[in-house]
OpenMM code with the backbone's topology and positions (N, CA, C; nanometers):
from openmm import Vec3, app, unit

residues = "MET THR LYS PRO ARG GLU GLN TRP PHE ASP ASP ALA ALA GLY PRO LEU ILE ARG PRO TYR ALA VAL THR ARG GLY ARG THR ASN SER ASN TRP ARG ASP LEU ASP MET ILE THR LEU VAL VAL ALA ALA ARG TRP ASP ALA SER VAL GLU ARG MET GLY HIS GLU TYR ALA ASP VAL VAL ARG LEU CYS GLY HIS PRO LEU SER VAL ALA GLU VAL SER ALA GLY LEU SER LEU PRO LEU ALA VAL THR LYS ILE LEU VAL GLY ASP LEU ILE GLU ALA GLY TYR LEU ILE PHE ARG ALA PRO LEU THR ARG GLY GLU SER GLN ASN HIS ASP LEU ASN LEU LEU GLN LYS VAL LEU ASP GLY VAL ARG LYS LEU".split()
positions = [
    Vec3(-2.7724, -1.9993, -4.3238),
    Vec3(-2.7663, -2.0465, -4.1866),
    Vec3(-2.6954, -2.1684, -4.1678),
    Vec3(-2.6388, -2.1783, -4.0777),
    Vec3(-2.5633, -2.2985, -4.0305),
    Vec3(-2.6657, -2.3638, -3.9411),
    Vec3(-2.6489, -2.4920, -3.9210),
    Vec3(-2.7185, -2.5690, -3.8282),
    Vec3(-2.6486, -2.5514, -3.6901),
    Vec3(-2.7548, -2.5781, -3.5923),
    Vec3(-2.6791, -2.5495, -3.4562),
    Vec3(-2.5476, -2.5938, -3.4124),
    Vec3(-2.5293, -2.7426, -3.4595),
    Vec3(-2.4126, -2.8083, -3.4235),
    Vec3(-2.3023, -2.8112, -3.5217),
    Vec3(-2.3322, -2.7398, -3.6327),
    Vec3(-2.2372, -2.7123, -3.7508),
    Vec3(-2.1381, -2.5973, -3.7403),
    Vec3(-1.9923, -2.6549, -3.7514),
    Vec3(-1.9001, -2.5363, -3.7236),
    Vec3(-1.9077, -2.4456, -3.8449),
    Vec3(-1.9072, -2.3265, -3.8403),
    Vec3(-1.8969, -2.2236, -3.9431),
    Vec3(-1.7544, -2.1787, -3.9802),
    Vec3(-1.6489, -2.2763, -3.9444),
    Vec3(-1.5082, -2.2243, -3.9885),
    Vec3(-1.4486, -2.3765, -4.0000),
    Vec3(-1.3630, -2.3645, -4.1015),
    Vec3(-1.2690, -2.4809, -4.1095),
    Vec3(-1.1579, -2.5163, -4.0137),
    Vec3(-1.1596, -2.6548, -3.9911),
    Vec3(-1.0519, -2.6827, -3.8771),
    Vec3(-0.9068, -2.6458, -3.9062),
    Vec3(-0.8870, -2.6459, -4.0340),
    Vec3(-0.7459, -2.5989, -4.0701),
    Vec3(-0.7366, -2.4519, -4.0549),
    Vec3(-0.8037, -2.3809, -4.0376),
    Vec3(-0.8266, -2.2214, -4.0077),
    Vec3(-0.7597, -2.1918, -3.8480),
    Vec3(-0.7697, -2.2884, -3.7740),
    Vec3(-0.7178, -2.2564, -3.6428),
    Vec3(-0.8060, -2.2033, -3.5610),
    Vec3(-0.7810, -2.1731, -3.4402),
    Vec3(-0.8678, -2.1003, -3.3312),
    Vec3(-0.8817, -1.9365, -3.4034),
    Vec3(-1.0149, -1.8868, -3.3680),
    Vec3(-1.0696, -1.7716, -3.4166),
    Vec3(-1.0442, -1.6517, -3.3112),
    Vec3(-0.9557, -1.6827, -3.2111),
    Vec3(-0.9203, -1.5764, -3.1271),
    Vec3(-0.8047, -1.4887, -3.1860),
    Vec3(-0.8305, -1.3509, -3.1740),
    Vec3(-0.7622, -1.2613, -3.2712),
    Vec3(-0.6260, -1.2237, -3.1457),
    Vec3(-0.5230, -1.2306, -3.2084),
    Vec3(-0.4117, -1.1822, -3.1122),
    Vec3(-0.4172, -1.0640, -3.0151),
    Vec3(-0.4909, -0.9763, -3.0750),
    Vec3(-0.4925, -0.8699, -2.9951),
    Vec3(-0.6029, -0.8827, -2.8508),
    Vec3(-0.6592, -0.9912, -2.8591),
    Vec3(-0.7497, -1.0381, -2.7719),
    Vec3(-0.6750, -1.0979, -2.6546),
    Vec3(-0.5675, -1.1729, -2.6765),
    Vec3(-0.4962, -1.2369, -2.6067),
    Vec3(-0.3566, -1.1416, -2.5193),
    Vec3(-0.3538, -1.0316, -2.5974),
    Vec3(-0.2684, -0.9240, -2.5291),
    Vec3(-0.3305, -0.8008, -2.4706),
    Vec3(-0.4708, -0.8160, -2.4727),
    Vec3(-0.5578, -0.7128, -2.4263),
    Vec3(-0.5469, -0.5928, -2.5071),
    Vec3(-0.5353, -0.5932, -2.6279),
    Vec3(-0.5013, -0.5094, -2.7109),
    Vec3(-0.3911, -0.4529, -2.7470),
    Vec3(-0.2981, -0.4927, -2.6722),
    Vec3(-0.1633, -0.4141, -2.6760),
    Vec3(-0.0857, -0.4949, -2.8319),
    Vec3(-0.0056, -0.3910, -2.8809),
    Vec3(0.0676, -0.4667, -3.0027),
    Vec3(0.2026, -0.4431, -2.9976),
    Vec3(0.2357, -0.3700, -2.8830),
    Vec3(0.3882, -0.3386, -2.8444),
    Vec3(0.4078, -0.3761, -2.7131),
    Vec3(0.5325, -0.4319, -2.6940),
    Vec3(0.5796, -0.4595, -2.5443),
    Vec3(0.6778, -0.3771, -2.5072),
    Vec3(0.6956, -0.3460, -2.3811),
    Vec3(0.8135, -0.2618, -2.3207),
    Vec3(0.9404, -0.3265, -2.3460),
    Vec3(0.9505, -0.4495, -2.3783),
    Vec3(1.0678, -0.5373, -2.4121),
    Vec3(1.0892, -0.5451, -2.5703),
    Vec3(1.1332, -0.4390, -2.6257),
    Vec3(1.1140, -0.4358, -2.7687),
    Vec3(1.2601, -0.4931, -2.8058),
    Vec3(1.3455, -0.4902, -2.7173),
    Vec3(1.4839, -0.5699, -2.7386),
    Vec3(1.4787, -0.7176, -2.7427),
    Vec3(1.3515, -0.7877, -2.7147),
    Vec3(1.3595, -0.9133, -2.7133),
    Vec3(1.3583, -0.9722, -2.8570),
    Vec3(1.4578, -1.0493, -2.8989),
    Vec3(1.4768, -1.1203, -3.0350),
    Vec3(1.4229, -1.2697, -3.0158),
    Vec3(1.3943, -1.2959, -3.1486),
    Vec3(1.3297, -1.4250, -3.1599),
    Vec3(1.4205, -1.5335, -3.1145),
    Vec3(1.5575, -1.5348, -3.0923),
    Vec3(1.6484, -1.6259, -3.0750),
    Vec3(1.6882, -1.5762, -2.9125),
    Vec3(1.6113, -1.4990, -2.8467),
    Vec3(1.6472, -1.4734, -2.6917),
    Vec3(1.5997, -1.5784, -2.6354),
    Vec3(1.6748, -1.6173, -2.5301),
    Vec3(1.6479, -1.7624, -2.4505),
    Vec3(1.5789, -1.7169, -2.3486),
    Vec3(1.4788, -1.7858, -2.3001),
    Vec3(1.3844, -1.7459, -2.1750),
    Vec3(1.3787, -1.8959, -2.0849),
    Vec3(1.3851, -1.8631, -1.9604),
    Vec3(1.3495, -2.0142, -1.8648),
    Vec3(1.2504, -1.9397, -1.7614),
    Vec3(1.2000, -2.0197, -1.6911),
    Vec3(1.0937, -1.9893, -1.6012),
    Vec3(1.1832, -1.9683, -1.4604),
    Vec3(1.1652, -1.8859, -1.3921),
    Vec3(1.2340, -1.8699, -1.2640),
    Vec3(1.1595, -1.8871, -1.1340),
    Vec3(1.0299, -1.8959, -1.1448),
    Vec3(0.9585, -1.9195, -1.0510),
    Vec3(0.8007, -1.9661, -1.0844),
    Vec3(0.7219, -2.0351, -1.0036),
    Vec3(0.6061, -2.0704, -1.0290),
    Vec3(0.5072, -2.0629, -0.9131),
    Vec3(0.4169, -1.9952, -0.9358),
    Vec3(0.3043, -1.9868, -0.8135),
    Vec3(0.1695, -1.9744, -0.8817),
    Vec3(0.0701, -1.9884, -0.8137),
    Vec3(-0.0814, -1.9840, -0.8330),
    Vec3(-0.1099, -1.8664, -0.8996),
    Vec3(-0.0245, -1.7506, -0.8669),
    Vec3(-0.0932, -1.6189, -0.9118),
    Vec3(-0.0713, -1.5884, -1.0806),
    Vec3(0.0168, -1.6807, -1.1262),
    Vec3(0.0335, -1.6743, -1.2846),
    Vec3(-0.0997, -1.7371, -1.3427),
    Vec3(-0.1508, -1.8130, -1.2779),
    Vec3(-0.2910, -1.8468, -1.3459),
    Vec3(-0.3823, -1.7502, -1.3557),
    Vec3(-0.3765, -1.6386, -1.2572),
    Vec3(-0.4565, -1.5360, -1.2678),
    Vec3(-0.4329, -1.4320, -1.3615),
    Vec3(-0.3201, -1.4245, -1.4337),
    Vec3(-0.2600, -1.3682, -1.5336),
    Vec3(-0.3452, -1.4053, -1.6674),
    Vec3(-0.3860, -1.5334, -1.6771),
    Vec3(-0.4339, -1.5736, -1.8007),
    Vec3(-0.3636, -1.7177, -1.8233),
    Vec3(-0.4437, -1.7942, -1.8970),
    Vec3(-0.3963, -1.9239, -1.9198),
    Vec3(-0.2771, -1.9438, -2.0441),
    Vec3(-0.2688, -1.8357, -2.1179),
    Vec3(-0.1670, -1.8125, -2.2062),
    Vec3(-0.0113, -1.7856, -2.1215),
    Vec3(-0.0360, -1.6808, -2.0154),
    Vec3(0.0778, -1.6807, -1.9462),
    Vec3(0.1268, -1.8016, -1.8545),
    Vec3(0.0201, -1.8663, -1.8191),
    Vec3(0.0571, -1.9933, -1.7482),
    Vec3(0.1177, -2.1086, -1.8233),
    Vec3(0.0758, -2.1128, -1.9382),
    Vec3(0.1245, -2.2040, -2.0526),
    Vec3(0.2734, -2.1621, -2.0915),
    Vec3(0.2994, -2.0268, -2.1029),
    Vec3(0.4500, -1.9929, -2.1165),
    Vec3(0.5422, -2.0256, -2.0167),
    Vec3(0.4934, -2.0033, -1.9072),
    Vec3(0.5927, -2.0495, -1.7905),
    Vec3(0.5934, -2.2096, -1.7664),
    Vec3(0.4972, -2.2844, -1.8150),
    Vec3(0.5082, -2.4093, -1.7834),
    Vec3(0.5910, -2.4743, -1.8928),
    Vec3(0.5799, -2.4236, -2.0289),
    Vec3(0.6588, -2.4514, -2.1432),
    Vec3(0.8145, -2.4093, -2.1164),
    Vec3(0.8298, -2.3093, -2.0387),
    Vec3(0.9896, -2.2693, -2.0142),
    Vec3(1.0473, -2.3421, -1.9020),
    Vec3(0.9976, -2.4555, -1.8722),
    Vec3(1.0824, -2.5306, -1.7716),
    Vec3(1.2303, -2.5518, -1.7846),
    Vec3(1.2461, -2.5459, -1.8950),
    Vec3(1.3960, -2.5682, -1.9564),
    Vec3(1.4259, -2.4432, -2.0523),
    Vec3(1.5354, -2.4024, -2.0700),
    Vec3(1.5587, -2.2898, -2.1769),
    Vec3(1.5062, -2.3042, -2.3217),
    Vec3(1.4350, -2.1976, -2.3713),
    Vec3(1.3708, -2.2156, -2.4961),
    Vec3(1.3883, -2.0642, -2.5740),
    Vec3(1.4029, -2.0580, -2.6826),
    Vec3(1.4074, -1.9253, -2.7539),
    Vec3(1.2602, -1.8920, -2.7831),
    Vec3(1.2433, -1.7394, -2.7860),
    Vec3(1.1142, -1.6982, -2.7981),
    Vec3(1.0490, -1.7614, -2.9172),
    Vec3(1.1184, -1.7827, -3.0164),
    Vec3(1.0519, -1.8507, -3.1301),
    Vec3(0.9957, -1.9738, -3.0963),
    Vec3(1.0678, -2.0569, -3.0096),
    Vec3(1.0233, -2.1881, -2.9714),
    Vec3(0.8977, -2.1832, -2.8870),
    Vec3(0.8925, -2.0963, -2.8077),
    Vec3(0.7889, -2.0526, -2.7257),
    Vec3(0.6577, -2.0225, -2.8182),
    Vec3(0.6957, -1.9465, -2.9121),
    Vec3(0.5799, -1.9076, -2.9984),
    Vec3(0.5185, -2.0396, -3.0847),
    Vec3(0.5973, -2.1074, -3.1354),
    Vec3(0.5870, -2.2216, -3.1895),
    Vec3(0.4967, -2.3066, -3.1071),
    Vec3(0.5539, -2.3435, -2.9617),
    Vec3(0.5042, -2.4445, -2.8933),
    Vec3(0.3651, -2.4002, -2.8641),
    Vec3(0.3266, -2.2650, -2.8348),
    Vec3(0.1924, -2.2315, -2.8190),
    Vec3(0.1029, -2.1978, -2.9290),
    Vec3(0.1562, -2.2021, -3.0676),
    Vec3(0.0841, -2.1695, -3.1656),
    Vec3(0.0348, -2.0204, -3.1735),
    Vec3(0.1165, -1.9353, -3.1246),
    Vec3(0.0917, -1.7904, -3.1421),
    Vec3(0.1640, -1.7164, -3.2190),
    Vec3(0.1383, -1.5990, -3.2855),
    Vec3(0.2152, -1.5382, -3.3502),
    Vec3(0.3333, -1.4754, -3.2587),
    Vec3(0.4543, -1.4456, -3.3353),
    Vec3(0.5636, -1.4196, -3.2748),
    Vec3(0.5554, -1.2747, -3.1749),
    Vec3(0.4876, -1.1873, -3.2576),
    Vec3(0.4494, -1.0485, -3.1970),
    Vec3(0.3768, -1.0717, -3.0379),
    Vec3(0.2900, -1.1757, -3.0583),
    Vec3(0.2022, -1.1593, -2.9397),
    Vec3(0.3017, -1.2556, -2.8239),
    Vec3(0.3744, -1.3529, -2.8444),
    Vec3(0.4437, -1.4121, -2.7751),
    Vec3(0.5572, -1.3211, -2.7179),
    Vec3(0.6126, -1.2337, -2.7873),
    Vec3(0.6819, -1.1202, -2.7212),
    Vec3(0.6356, -1.0467, -2.6099),
    Vec3(0.5010, -1.0075, -2.6480),
    Vec3(0.4363, -0.9376, -2.5396),
    Vec3(0.4224, -1.0245, -2.4062),
    Vec3(0.3605, -1.1400, -2.4387),
    Vec3(0.3675, -1.2234, -2.3365),
    Vec3(0.4704, -1.2600, -2.2375),
    Vec3(0.5759, -1.2796, -2.3082),
    Vec3(0.7229, -1.3249, -2.2450),
    Vec3(0.7651, -1.1995, -2.1829),
    Vec3(0.7419, -1.0661, -2.2326),
    Vec3(0.7968, -0.9432, -2.1800),
    Vec3(0.7050, -0.9192, -2.0398),
    Vec3(0.5849, -0.9395, -2.0428),
    Vec3(0.5114, -0.9250, -1.9109),
    Vec3(0.5585, -1.0245, -1.8183),
    Vec3(0.5971, -1.1488, -1.8483),
    Vec3(0.6309, -1.2425, -1.7510),
    Vec3(0.7537, -1.2153, -1.7035),
    Vec3(0.8641, -1.1683, -1.7686),
    Vec3(0.9836, -1.1199, -1.7329),
    Vec3(0.9841, -0.9912, -1.6141),
    Vec3(0.8587, -0.8973, -1.6715),
    Vec3(0.8407, -0.7783, -1.5843),
    Vec3(0.7953, -0.8289, -1.4545),
    Vec3(0.7108, -0.9410, -1.4471),
    Vec3(0.6634, -1.0107, -1.3287),
    Vec3(0.7459, -1.0960, -1.2449),
    Vec3(0.8634, -1.1027, -1.3093),
    Vec3(0.9510, -1.1993, -1.2352),
    Vec3(0.9356, -1.3600, -1.2551),
    Vec3(0.8589, -1.3873, -1.3335),
    Vec3(0.8325, -1.5431, -1.3850),
    Vec3(0.9306, -1.5921, -1.4583),
    Vec3(0.9951, -1.5310, -1.5446),
    Vec3(1.0702, -1.5549, -1.6669),
    Vec3(1.2073, -1.4925, -1.6135),
    Vec3(1.3399, -1.5605, -1.6623),
    Vec3(1.4483, -1.4777, -1.6907),
    Vec3(1.4703, -1.5026, -1.8256),
    Vec3(1.5879, -1.4045, -1.8696),
    Vec3(1.6335, -1.4205, -2.0111),
    Vec3(1.7464, -1.4030, -2.0369),
    Vec3(1.8256, -1.4537, -2.1601),
    Vec3(1.9476, -1.4321, -2.1797),
    Vec3(1.9420, -1.3803, -2.3535),
    Vec3(1.9768, -1.2534, -2.3522),
    Vec3(1.9909, -1.1996, -2.4971),
    Vec3(2.0913, -1.2408, -2.5764),
    Vec3(2.0554, -1.2667, -2.7063),
    Vec3(2.1903, -1.3164, -2.7915),
    Vec3(2.3058, -1.2234, -2.8000),
    Vec3(2.4107, -1.2885, -2.8429),
    Vec3(2.5357, -1.1977, -2.8196),
    Vec3(2.5068, -1.1065, -2.9433),
    Vec3(2.5701, -1.0124, -2.9442),
    Vec3(2.5830, -0.9019, -3.0657),
    Vec3(2.6785, -0.9504, -3.1483),
    Vec3(2.6983, -0.9226, -3.2727),
    Vec3(2.7790, -0.9618, -3.3642),
    Vec3(2.9218, -0.9449, -3.3309),
    Vec3(2.9547, -0.8413, -3.2566),
    Vec3(3.0950, -0.7891, -3.2182),
    Vec3(3.1420, -0.8984, -3.1035),
    Vec3(3.0542, -0.9060, -3.0141),
    Vec3(3.0704, -0.9946, -2.8958),
    Vec3(3.0889, -1.1419, -2.9407),
    Vec3(3.0074, -1.1838, -3.0424),
    Vec3(3.0005, -1.3312, -3.0946),
    Vec3(3.1351, -1.3379, -3.1615),
    Vec3(3.1832, -1.2600, -3.2455),
    Vec3(3.3083, -1.2629, -3.3041),
    Vec3(3.4280, -1.2648, -3.2165),
    Vec3(3.4369, -1.2053, -3.1149),
    Vec3(3.5419, -1.1883, -3.0145),
    Vec3(3.5498, -1.3231, -2.9341),
    Vec3(3.4324, -1.3473, -2.9087),
    Vec3(3.4450, -1.4948, -2.8240),
    Vec3(3.4599, -1.5856, -2.9090),
    Vec3(3.4268, -1.5990, -3.0428),
    Vec3(3.4808, -1.7080, -3.1436),
    Vec3(3.6030, -1.7114, -3.1649),
    Vec3(3.6862, -1.5637, -3.1754),
    Vec3(3.8173, -1.5861, -3.1885),
    Vec3(3.9063, -1.6203, -3.0789),
    Vec3(3.8534, -1.5685, -2.9689),
    Vec3(3.9281, -1.6222, -2.8348),
    Vec3(3.9295, -1.7821, -2.8163),
    Vec3(3.8100, -1.8437, -2.8502),
    Vec3(3.7906, -1.9884, -2.8373),
    Vec3(3.8946, -2.0570, -2.9400),
    Vec3(3.8773, -2.0003, -3.0726),
    Vec3(3.9696, -2.0429, -3.1885),
    Vec3(4.1209, -2.0257, -3.1354),
    Vec3(4.1553, -1.9279, -3.0579),
    Vec3(4.2896, -1.9031, -3.0320),
    Vec3(4.3294, -2.0277, -2.9488),
    Vec3(4.2315, -2.0422, -2.8276),
    Vec3(4.2595, -2.1457, -2.7282),
    Vec3(4.2848, -2.2877, -2.7796),
    Vec3(4.2149, -2.3224, -2.8623),
    Vec3(4.2183, -2.4525, -2.9377),
    Vec3(4.3433, -2.4512, -3.0264),
    Vec3(4.3765, -2.3309, -3.0955),
    Vec3(4.4865, -2.3553, -3.1640),
    Vec3(4.6302, -2.3545, -3.0780),
    Vec3(4.6247, -2.2927, -2.9615),
    Vec3(4.7242, -2.3237, -2.8552),
    Vec3(4.7516, -2.4225, -2.8174),
    Vec3(4.6175, -2.4963, -2.7739),
    Vec3(4.6336, -2.6362, -2.7384),
    Vec3(4.6664, -2.7535, -2.8312),
    Vec3(4.6452, -2.7084, -2.9544),
    Vec3(4.7007, -2.8074, -3.0562),
    Vec3(4.8469, -2.8027, -3.0666),
    Vec3(4.8891, -2.6696, -3.0696),
    Vec3(5.0420, -2.6641, -3.0866),
    Vec3(5.1156, -2.7193, -2.9719),
    Vec3(5.0721, -2.7338, -2.8421),
    Vec3(5.1256, -2.7897, -2.7414),
    Vec3(5.1300, -2.9526, -2.7511),
    Vec3(5.0580, -3.0052, -2.8393),
    Vec3(5.0575, -3.1610, -2.8467),
    Vec3(5.1836, -3.1783, -2.9128),
] * unit.nanometer
topology = app.Topology()
chain = topology.addChain("A")
for resn in residues:
    res = topology.addResidue(resn, chain)
    for name in ("N", "CA", "C"):
        topology.addAtom(name, app.Element.getBySymbol(name[0]), res)
C-alpha cells in the first residue's frame, strides 16, 4: 500500500490520462488526410471553444501562428494520433484553418518553375 500523499507513479512517466479519454473514445478522425506536416492556424476564438474541453482550447491558443500538426502535438505533449483528432474537430467547428502539404508532383512543378525563373533572371544579368 502507498501512503496517502505518496505518488504511485514515476514523474518521468508523465500523465496517466489515456489518449482515448481525451478523444472521447475515438481512434479515427474524419480528417484522415491530415498529415503531420499540415499547417494549421487559428481562424477565430470565442468562449465556446472552452466548452469543447481544455485540450481543444489549448490547441487554438497554440495555433495563434501557423504550426504543423506535429508541432501542435509536441507543444501539447500529446500523441500525434490524438492531436489529429482534436485538430480535425476544430477544423470542422471552424476554429482552425489548414493548408495541406503540396503533393510530390505539385512540389516538383513549383520547384522547377521557380528554378527556371531564377535561371532566366541570372541570364538577364
